[in-house]
N, C-alpha and C positions, 0 to 999 in steps of 0.2 A: 337534605334536611340538616339543619345546624343543631348544635347541642341543646339550645334552649327550646327547640321545637319537638324534641323527643317526647314520646308518650310516657307519662309517669306510670310506673308499675307499682302496684300495691303488694307488699309482701304477704304471703299466705298466713292465715291465722295459725298459731301454734297448735299442734295436736296433743302435746303433753304439757301439763303444768307440773314442773319439777320444783319441789319445795326444798328450802335450805336444810330442813331437818324435820323430824317427826312432830315436834311441837308446833311448828308453823303449819304443817299439813292438818294437824288436829284442830287448831284454831280456825283454819279455813273451813273445815267440815262443820264446826260448830256454827259458824255464821251463815253458811250457804246451802246446807242440806237438811232434809226432813230427818229429824232425830227421833221420831216416834218409833216405838217397838211394835205398834199395832200392825196387823195384817202381815206379820212375818217380815217387816221391813229390815233391811240390813243397816246396821249403824256402826260407824267407825269408833273404835275405842283406843285407849292409850294404856299400855301396861305400866302399872305403878310398882308392882313387885310380883314375884312368883310365890305361889303358896304350895301347900302339900298336894300330892297326887296329880301333878302336871296341871294344876289350876293356876289362875292368875287373878290378882287384884286389878281390876280394870275400871278406868274412868270412861264413861260413854260420852260421846259428843253431845252437846246441849247448848242451844243459843243463849240461855240464861246464865251460863257459868262456863267461861272459857278457861278457868284456872286449872292447873294440874297440881294437885296437892302432893305434899311429900310426907313421908312417915308411914307407919303401919296402919292397918285398919282400926286398931285400938286408938291410935292418935287422931286419925281422920274422923272416925265415927261413921256410923251407917248413914248413907245418903241415897236418895232416890236415883242418882246417876252413877253410883259406884257398885260394881259387882264384886263382892268379897272373895269369891272362889269360882270364877268362871272356868269350866272345863273346856278343853280344846279337843277337836276331832283328831283322829289318829294321823291323818296326813299333814297336819300342821307342823312346820319345822319348829325346832327348839326356840322357845321365846325367852326374852330377857327384858329387864326394866328398860322402858323407853321405846319399845316396839309398838307399831301400829297394828291393830287387829280388826278384823271384820266380825261383828257380833250379830247374833240373831236370837230372838225369843222363840223357843220351840212352839210349834202349832198347838200342842197339848196345853201349854201354859196360856196361850192366847185365848183358847176356847174357854178356859176357866177364868178368864179375865185377869190373869196375872202377867201383865206386861211390864214388870218391874226390872230394874237393872240386875238384881241378884238372880234372876231366872235365865240369864242369857248363856249361850254357848259360843265359844270362839270357833269360827268356821275357817278362817285363814289368816295368815300373816301378810301384811301389806307393806308396800314401799311408799315413801312419801312422794308419790307420783300419781297424778290424776290424768287418765287418758280421755281426752275430749271426744275421740272418735267413737268410743264405746260407752261414754258417760259413766265411767267407773274407775275405782282405784286399781292400781297395778299390783298383782299378787307377787309376793316375795318367795320364790322357790329356792333361793340360794341358801336360806337358813342363816 
């Protein structure tokens, strides 16, 4: 068999989507995932700044608004996609501005019909990496 008769091999599909930075990953999430907080869905968020008591000002992914605002909550103003003081669970590593976080509206809030951004909790810190094999974002345990 000569070189031009060799069977072409198709490279395997990538298992990981590795993004350049958190902003790129956030924009991808805005455009490609369900961003509803209904039914206790997990929604990717972007930390805008840290607040008191281990809380964070978080912008939730939303297909209608990919922008990441700068400034304090007073400058940004209250918005349906911004959580002004999202608390994080105890196991979540130290967060800082620019981190990706996975957020969830507690079941109690969903039952009361309050699926708003300011009712979310941060359940984990994420890397700007999406794992195609498990269809989910990779958790950042390095802190």
